[in-house]
C-alpha positions as CSV (number, residue, x, y, z in Angstrom):
1,M,81.3,-110.4,-72.2
2,S,79.8,-113.8,-71.6
3,I,76.0,-113.8,-71.6
4,T,74.7,-116.4,-69.2
5,E,72.0,-118.6,-70.8
6,L,69.0,-119.8,-68.8
7,N,67.6,-123.3,-69.5
8,C,65.4,-122.7,-72.5
9,C,63.2,-125.7,-71.6
10,E,62.3,-124.3,-68.2
11,S,58.6,-124.1,-68.0
12,A,56.6,-121.1,-66.7
13,K,55.6,-121.4,-63.1
14,A,52.3,-120.1,-61.7
15,G,53.1,-117.3,-59.3
16,L,56.5,-116.6,-60.7
17,K,57.6,-113.2,-59.3
18,I,58.9,-110.7,-61.9
19,A,60.1,-107.2,-61.0
20,I,60.4,-104.6,-63.8
21,I,62.2,-101.3,-63.4
22,G,60.5,-98.7,-65.6
23,T,57.0,-98.3,-67.1
24,G,57.8,-97.4,-70.8
25,S,57.0,-99.4,-73.9
26,A,59.5,-102.2,-73.1
27,A,58.3,-102.5,-69.5
28,F,54.6,-102.6,-70.3
29,A,54.9,-105.0,-73.2
30,A,56.9,-107.3,-70.8
31,A,54.4,-106.8,-67.9
32,I,51.4,-107.6,-70.0
33,R,52.9,-110.7,-71.5
34,A,54.3,-112.0,-68.3
35,A,51.0,-111.5,-66.5
36,D,49.3,-113.4,-69.3
37,E,51.7,-116.3,-68.7
38,G,50.6,-116.3,-65.0
39,A,53.5,-114.4,-63.5
40,V,53.0,-111.9,-60.6
41,V,54.5,-108.6,-61.9
42,T,55.7,-105.6,-60.0
43,L,56.4,-102.4,-62.0
44,I,58.7,-99.8,-60.4
45,E,58.5,-96.2,-61.5
46,K,59.9,-92.9,-60.2
47,G,58.1,-90.6,-62.5
48,K,55.1,-90.6,-64.9
49,V,53.8,-93.9,-66.1
50,G,54.4,-94.5,-69.8
51,G,58.0,-93.6,-70.3
52,T,59.5,-91.4,-73.0
53,C,57.4,-92.2,-76.0
54,V,53.9,-91.3,-74.9
55,N,54.9,-88.5,-72.5
56,V,57.7,-86.6,-74.0
57,G,58.8,-88.3,-77.1
58,C,57.0,-89.9,-80.1
59,V,53.4,-88.8,-79.4
60,P,53.9,-85.1,-78.6
61,S,56.6,-84.6,-81.1
62,K,54.6,-86.1,-84.0
63,I,51.6,-83.9,-83.0
64,F,53.9,-80.9,-83.0
65,I,55.4,-81.9,-86.4
66,R,52.0,-82.4,-88.0
67,A,50.7,-79.0,-86.7
68,A,53.8,-77.4,-88.2
69,H,53.3,-79.1,-91.5
70,I,49.7,-77.8,-91.6
71,A,51.0,-74.3,-90.9
72,H,53.5,-74.7,-93.7
73,L,50.9,-75.8,-96.2
74,Q,48.7,-72.8,-95.3
75,S,51.5,-70.3,-95.9
76,W,53.2,-72.1,-98.8
77,H,51.7,-74.7,-101.3
78,P,52.2,-75.2,-105.0
79,F,48.7,-75.1,-106.3
80,A,47.4,-72.3,-108.5
81,G,44.1,-70.6,-107.7
82,M,44.4,-71.1,-104.0
83,K,45.3,-68.4,-101.5
84,Q,48.4,-68.7,-99.3
85,Y,48.0,-67.2,-95.9
86,S,49.3,-67.2,-92.3
87,D,47.3,-66.0,-89.4
88,G,50.0,-66.7,-86.9
89,V,50.2,-69.5,-84.3
90,D,48.6,-69.7,-80.9
91,R,51.3,-71.9,-79.4
92,A,49.6,-72.1,-76.0
93,A,46.5,-73.6,-77.6
94,M,48.6,-76.1,-79.6
95,V,50.3,-77.3,-76.4
96,A,47.0,-77.7,-74.6
97,Q,45.6,-79.8,-77.4
98,Q,48.8,-81.8,-77.6
99,Q,49.0,-82.5,-73.9
100,A,45.3,-83.5,-73.7
101,R,46.0,-86.2,-76.4
102,V,49.2,-87.3,-74.5
103,D,47.2,-87.6,-71.3
104,A,44.4,-89.6,-73.1
105,L,46.9,-92.0,-74.7
106,R,48.8,-92.4,-71.4
107,Y,45.5,-93.4,-69.7
108,A,44.3,-95.7,-72.5
109,K,47.6,-97.5,-73.1
110,Y,49.2,-97.6,-69.7
111,E,47.2,-96.4,-66.6
112,S,44.0,-98.2,-67.5
113,I,46.0,-101.5,-67.9
114,L,47.3,-101.1,-64.4
115,A,43.9,-100.6,-63.1
116,S,42.4,-103.6,-64.8
117,N,45.1,-106.2,-64.5
118,E,45.2,-107.7,-61.1
119,N,48.5,-109.5,-61.7
120,I,50.4,-106.2,-62.2
121,T,51.2,-103.9,-59.3
122,L,52.9,-100.5,-59.5
123,V,55.4,-99.4,-56.8
124,R,56.5,-95.7,-56.8
125,G,60.2,-94.9,-56.2
126,I,63.8,-95.2,-57.3
127,A,65.1,-98.7,-57.6
128,R,68.6,-100.1,-57.2
129,F,70.0,-103.6,-57.0
130,K,70.9,-105.1,-53.6
131,D,71.6,-108.6,-55.1
132,A,70.6,-110.5,-58.2
133,H,67.2,-111.3,-56.8
134,T,66.5,-108.2,-54.7
135,L,65.7,-104.6,-55.4
136,V,65.7,-101.7,-52.9
137,V,63.2,-99.0,-53.8
138,E,63.6,-95.5,-52.3
139,Q,60.1,-93.9,-51.9
140,S,59.3,-90.2,-52.0
141,N,58.8,-90.2,-48.2
142,G,62.5,-91.3,-47.8
143,E,61.6,-94.9,-46.7
144,N,63.1,-97.9,-48.5
145,I,61.2,-101.1,-49.3
146,S,62.7,-104.3,-50.5
147,I,61.3,-106.3,-53.5
148,Q,62.4,-109.9,-54.1
149,A,61.8,-111.5,-57.5
150,D,62.6,-114.7,-59.4
151,R,63.3,-112.6,-62.6
152,I,64.2,-108.9,-62.9
153,L,63.8,-106.8,-66.1
154,V,65.6,-103.4,-66.4
155,A,63.7,-101.1,-68.8
156,T,64.8,-97.7,-67.6
157,G,65.2,-95.9,-71.0
158,R,67.4,-93.0,-71.7
159,N,67.6,-89.2,-71.1
160,P,69.1,-86.4,-73.2
161,M,72.8,-86.3,-73.3
162,I,74.2,-82.9,-72.2
163,P,77.6,-82.2,-73.8
164,D,80.4,-81.0,-71.6
165,V,80.5,-77.4,-73.1
166,P,81.9,-74.7,-70.8
167,G,79.1,-72.7,-69.3
168,L,76.2,-74.7,-70.8
169,K,75.0,-76.4,-67.6
170,E,74.6,-73.0,-65.9
171,T,72.2,-71.8,-68.6
172,P,68.4,-72.4,-69.0
173,F,68.8,-74.5,-72.2
174,W,66.1,-76.7,-73.6
175,T,66.0,-80.4,-74.2
176,S,63.3,-81.8,-76.4
177,T,61.0,-82.1,-73.3
178,E,61.0,-78.3,-72.7
179,A,60.8,-77.5,-76.4
180,L,57.7,-79.6,-76.8
181,E,56.0,-78.2,-73.8
182,S,56.9,-74.5,-74.3
183,E,53.8,-72.3,-74.8
184,S,55.7,-69.7,-76.7
185,L,57.8,-69.8,-79.9
186,P,61.3,-68.4,-79.8
187,A,62.2,-65.6,-82.3
188,H,65.6,-67.3,-82.8
189,L,66.3,-70.9,-81.8
190,I,69.8,-72.5,-81.9
191,I,69.8,-76.3,-82.0
192,Y,72.9,-78.3,-81.2
193,G,72.6,-81.6,-82.9
194,A,72.0,-83.1,-86.4
195,S,70.3,-86.4,-86.0
196,V,66.6,-87.5,-85.6
197,V,65.3,-85.3,-82.8
198,A,67.3,-82.2,-83.8
199,L,66.1,-82.3,-87.4
200,E,62.5,-83.0,-86.7
201,L,62.2,-80.2,-84.1
202,A,64.3,-77.8,-86.1
203,Q,62.0,-78.0,-89.2
204,A,58.9,-77.8,-87.0
205,F,60.0,-74.6,-85.2
206,L,61.1,-73.1,-88.5
207,R,57.7,-73.8,-90.1
208,L,55.9,-72.2,-87.1
209,G,57.8,-69.0,-87.5
210,S,61.1,-69.2,-85.6
211,N,64.4,-68.5,-87.1
212,V,66.5,-71.6,-86.7
213,T,70.2,-72.1,-86.7
214,L,71.3,-75.8,-86.6
215,I,74.8,-76.6,-85.4
216,A,76.1,-80.1,-86.6
217,R,79.3,-81.6,-85.2
218,S,79.5,-83.6,-88.4
219,T,76.9,-83.8,-91.2
220,L,73.2,-84.3,-91.2
221,L,72.2,-87.8,-90.3
222,S,75.8,-89.0,-90.6
223,S,74.8,-92.6,-90.1
224,E,72.7,-92.6,-93.2
225,D,73.8,-92.8,-96.9
226,P,75.6,-89.5,-97.6
227,A,73.2,-88.6,-100.4
228,I,70.3,-88.5,-98.0
229,G,71.9,-85.9,-95.6
230,T,73.1,-83.8,-98.5
231,A,69.7,-83.7,-100.2
232,L,67.8,-83.0,-96.9
233,Q,70.2,-80.2,-96.1
234,A,69.4,-78.5,-99.4
235,I,65.7,-78.8,-98.7
236,L,66.0,-77.3,-95.2
237,V,68.2,-74.5,-96.3
238,A,65.7,-73.7,-99.1
239,E,63.0,-73.4,-96.4
240,G,65.2,-70.8,-94.6
241,M,67.2,-72.8,-92.0
242,R,70.8,-71.9,-91.4
243,I,73.0,-75.1,-91.1
244,L,76.5,-75.1,-89.8
245,L,78.3,-78.4,-90.5
246,H,81.5,-79.7,-88.8
247,T,81.0,-77.1,-86.0
248,E,81.2,-77.4,-82.3
249,M,80.1,-75.1,-79.4
250,K,83.2,-73.8,-77.6
251,S,81.3,-72.1,-74.8
252,V,77.8,-70.8,-73.9
253,I,76.8,-67.8,-71.8
254,H,73.3,-66.7,-70.9
255,D,73.1,-63.0,-69.8
256,G,69.6,-63.3,-68.3
257,K,67.8,-62.8,-71.6
258,V,69.9,-64.1,-74.4
259,F,72.1,-67.1,-75.2
260,H,75.6,-66.3,-76.6
261,V,77.2,-69.3,-78.3
262,D,80.9,-69.2,-79.1
263,L,81.7,-71.3,-82.2
264,G,85.4,-70.3,-82.4
265,D,85.3,-68.3,-85.6
266,E,82.1,-66.5,-84.8
267,Q,79.6,-65.9,-82.0
268,I,75.8,-66.3,-82.5
269,S,73.0,-65.3,-80.1
270,S,69.5,-66.5,-79.7
271,D,66.6,-66.3,-77.2
272,R,66.5,-70.2,-76.9
273,L,69.0,-73.0,-77.1
274,L,68.0,-76.6,-77.7
275,I,70.4,-79.4,-77.0
276,A,69.6,-82.5,-79.1
277,A,72.9,-84.2,-79.2
278,G,71.9,-87.8,-78.4
279,R,70.8,-89.7,-75.3
280,V,72.4,-91.6,-72.5
281,P,71.1,-94.8,-70.8
282,N,69.5,-94.4,-67.3
283,T,71.6,-96.9,-65.5
284,D,73.9,-94.9,-63.2
285,S,71.7,-95.2,-60.1
286,L,71.0,-98.9,-60.4
287,D,74.2,-100.3,-58.8
288,L,74.6,-102.7,-61.7
289,N,78.2,-103.4,-60.8
290,L,77.1,-104.7,-57.4
291,V,75.6,-107.8,-59.1
292,G,78.0,-108.0,-62.1
293,I,75.6,-106.8,-64.8
294,A,77.9,-105.8,-67.7
295,T,77.5,-102.5,-69.6
296,D,79.3,-100.9,-72.5
297,A,81.4,-97.8,-72.3
298,K,78.4,-95.5,-72.3
299,G,76.6,-97.4,-69.6
300,A,74.2,-99.3,-71.8
301,I,73.3,-102.8,-70.6
302,E,74.8,-105.4,-72.8
303,I,72.2,-108.1,-73.7
304,N,72.1,-110.9,-76.2
305,D,69.3,-111.6,-78.7
306,Y,67.2,-113.1,-75.9
307,M,67.4,-110.0,-73.8
308,R,69.6,-111.8,-71.2
309,T,72.3,-109.9,-69.4
310,S,75.5,-111.3,-67.9
311,V,73.5,-112.3,-64.8
312,A,71.3,-115.3,-65.3
313,N,68.0,-114.1,-63.9
314,V,68.3,-110.5,-64.9
315,Y,67.0,-109.3,-68.3
316,A,67.0,-105.8,-70.0
317,A,65.1,-104.3,-72.8
318,G,64.6,-100.9,-74.5
319,D,66.7,-97.8,-74.8
320,C,68.8,-98.6,-71.7
321,T,70.5,-101.5,-73.6
322,N,72.9,-101.8,-76.5
323,K,70.1,-102.4,-78.9
324,P,68.8,-99.8,-81.4
325,Q,66.8,-96.9,-79.8
326,F,63.3,-97.2,-81.3
327,V,60.1,-97.6,-79.4
328,Y,58.9,-100.6,-81.6
329,V,62.2,-102.3,-80.9
330,A,61.7,-101.7,-77.2
331,A,58.2,-103.1,-77.2
332,A,59.3,-106.2,-79.2
333,A,62.2,-106.7,-76.8
334,G,59.9,-106.4,-73.8
335,T,57.5,-109.0,-75.1
336,R,60.4,-111.5,-75.9
337,A,62.0,-110.8,-72.5
338,A,58.7,-111.8,-70.9
339,I,58.5,-115.0,-72.9
340,N,62.0,-115.9,-71.9
341,M,61.5,-115.0,-68.3
342,T,58.5,-117.3,-68.1
343,G,60.3,-120.3,-69.7
344,G,60.2,-119.6,-73.4
345,D,63.0,-119.1,-76.0
346,A,62.2,-116.1,-78.1
347,A,64.9,-114.1,-80.0
348,L,64.7,-110.5,-81.3
349,D,65.6,-110.5,-85.0
350,L,66.7,-107.0,-86.0
351,S,68.2,-108.1,-89.4
352,V,65.3,-106.2,-91.2
353,M,64.6,-103.1,-89.2
354,P,63.0,-100.1,-91.0
355,T,63.6,-96.6,-89.5
356,V,61.9,-93.3,-90.1
357,V,62.9,-89.6,-89.5
358,F,59.8,-87.5,-89.5
359,T,61.1,-84.5,-91.4
360,D,59.3,-83.3,-94.5
361,P,60.2,-85.1,-96.8
362,Q,60.6,-88.1,-94.5
363,V,63.9,-90.0,-94.3
364,A,63.4,-93.8,-94.2
365,S,65.8,-96.7,-94.5
366,V,66.0,-100.4,-94.1
367,G,68.8,-103.0,-94.5
368,L,72.3,-102.0,-95.6
369,N,73.5,-98.9,-97.4
370,E,76.6,-99.3,-99.6
371,A,79.1,-98.4,-96.9
372,A,77.7,-100.9,-94.5
373,A,77.6,-103.6,-97.1
374,L,81.2,-102.9,-98.1
375,A,82.2,-103.2,-94.4
376,Q,80.7,-106.7,-94.4
377,G,82.5,-107.6,-97.6
378,I,79.4,-107.6,-99.8
379,E,79.8,-106.5,-103.4
380,T,76.9,-104.3,-104.3
381,D,75.1,-102.6,-107.2
382,S,72.7,-99.8,-106.6
383,R,70.3,-97.4,-108.4
384,T,69.0,-94.0,-107.3
385,L,65.7,-92.5,-108.6
386,K,64.9,-88.9,-108.2
387,M,61.3,-88.2,-107.1
388,E,60.7,-86.2,-110.3
389,N,60.4,-89.6,-112.0
390,V,57.5,-90.7,-109.7
391,P,54.1,-89.8,-111.2
392,R,52.4,-89.3,-107.8
393,A,55.2,-86.8,-106.8
394,L,54.6,-85.0,-110.1
395,A,50.9,-84.9,-109.4
396,N,51.5,-83.6,-105.9
397,F,53.8,-80.8,-107.3
398,D,56.4,-82.0,-104.7
399,T,59.3,-83.8,-106.3
400,R,61.8,-83.3,-103.5
401,G,63.9,-86.3,-102.6
402,L,65.1,-89.6,-103.9
403,I,64.8,-93.4,-103.6
404,K,67.9,-95.6,-103.6
405,L,68.0,-99.4,-103.8
406,V,71.1,-101.5,-102.9
407,V,71.3,-105.0,-104.1
408,E,73.9,-107.9,-103.8
409,A,75.7,-107.7,-107.1
410,K,75.9,-111.4,-107.9
411,S,72.3,-112.4,-107.0
412,G,70.5,-109.2,-107.5
413,K,68.8,-109.7,-104.2
414,L,67.6,-106.4,-102.5
415,I,69.7,-105.8,-99.3
416,G,68.9,-102.1,-98.6
417,A,66.7,-99.2,-99.3
418,Q,67.1,-95.5,-98.5
419,V,64.2,-93.1,-99.1
420,L,63.9,-89.3,-98.9
421,A,60.3,-88.6,-99.9
422,A,56.9,-87.4,-98.8
423,E,55.4,-90.5,-97.1
424,G,58.8,-92.1,-96.9
425,G,57.7,-93.9,-93.7
426,E,54.9,-95.6,-95.6
427,I,57.1,-96.5,-98.5
428,I,59.8,-98.1,-96.5
429,Q,57.7,-101.0,-95.1
430,T,57.2,-102.4,-98.6
431,A,61.0,-102.4,-99.1
432,A,61.4,-104.1,-95.7
433,L,59.0,-106.9,-96.7
434,A,60.9,-107.3,-100.0
435,I,64.2,-107.7,-98.2
436,R,62.6,-110.1,-95.7
437,N,61.4,-112.2,-98.5
438,Q,64.8,-112.1,-100.3
439,M,63.3,-110.6,-103.5
440,T,65.5,-109.5,-106.3
441,Y,65.3,-106.2,-108.0
442,Q,63.6,-107.9,-111.0
443,Q,61.0,-109.5,-108.8
444,L,60.3,-106.1,-107.2
445,A,60.1,-104.5,-110.6
446,D,57.6,-107.1,-111.7
447,Q,55.2,-106.5,-108.9
448,L,51.9,-104.7,-109.4
449,F,51.9,-101.3,-107.7
450,P,48.8,-99.1,-107.6
451,Y,48.9,-95.9,-109.7
452,L,49.2,-93.1,-108.5
453,T,51.0,-93.9,-105.3
454,M,54.3,-92.8,-103.8
455,V,55.3,-96.4,-103.1
456,E,55.3,-97.0,-106.9
457,G,58.7,-95.3,-106.7
458,L,60.1,-98.5,-105.4
459,K,59.0,-100.3,-108.5
460,L,60.3,-97.6,-110.8
461,C,63.7,-97.6,-109.0
462,A,63.9,-101.4,-109.3
463,Q,63.2,-101.0,-113.0
464,T,66.1,-98.6,-113.4
465,F,68.5,-101.6,-113.0
466,T,67.5,-102.7,-116.5
467,K,65.6,-99.8,-118.1
468,D,65.5,-96.0,-118.6
469,V,62.3,-95.2,-116.8
470,T,62.1,-91.8,-118.4
471,Q,61.3,-93.7,-121.7
472,L,58.4,-95.6,-120.2
473,S,54.8,-94.6,-120.4
474,C,52.8,-94.0,-117.2
475,C,52.2,-97.0,-115.0
476,A,54.4,-99.1,-117.4
477,G,54.5,-102.7,-116.4
């Protein structure tokens, strides 16, 4: 596909009209920046303002996961002299608190901005392209309105992908949305999926008292270093989860009370079934082909590093594109799209992009793993440090997990890090900064890290390239 480039030297014009389809993180970041540059912005939204993250994604899921973690610590912890107890869970009360926080954040970060920024207007309805400068918006009363704009940004996000399994669509299955909003806990929950959403919710429901069976079409977190998925699987199984690898659902029946899932060599039943098998871009209803906006085979809008599509004045950002599906990527892309729509020239650099899976322990990674480096023809060296060698993990009586560092063999420069550890999401940013600054393993090993901290594990792992860390004293320099 040929991405059409706009003149990078074009200056922003007062009163430039920009239409944005969607009101999630990418859309709002773009709207705020474009308005600051003097543009007149129209946001178009068919549902709740705020998109996936604040309403049905990041915010409610992390509240749910944190609550489950507290419940787990109450009923199981490693410290002598302290009682372990479980008084059960009032799921309805949990959901009420969770949704109250969601509502508060949606108002503070989205709705109040609409109310206070006179350069941003919200239009309700379903948008589609009429031509490269015109959108038709179908309103809830059935009437259509036409919106003309100098620039258009598509930021429509994604929805859960529902696999084509016989019988599934006729059943009352859950997606993550229904799972997070349910005021009751299933006795037995079957989850179909083995990536971020599936694993986060599976462990949370398990810790709140549900029996959980996880069905993975491949392995856990198959895009990560294999050591991560294998280690995480052992941890989840130890907590009581049943995990079926390389397994697919052949058919699903719901008899009015119970789900019956045929796996080929066995049939399993549950009172709830959660589908968390990926997400698909919300682009079908936009009539993109009418104006020649290129998409990939899955319907994601193809964009370049400047968020430009194949049509000169049309941009796209966030999960509806072919860029990685993370809210911070979406927000960064939205801001850069606005800069470029108003005459700037800002690229989105994803060469050092940390990611986190909020299981316990957390999975975090940045840069290249060994397989990805090999695919790029890079000769690597690597070291893996078990968390039992990290003093803070020993002090916490929680030595589950590992840290792995990947370096370019010839130069010793750090090119990747994979972490499975408590507070892994906090650890990984230090690795990201080290990669960004082209540090070698020796330079990382020579840094001062506070003792006792989990992030000290990065220093210790770097030291293993030249030393046996089991023979060092505590906080050895």
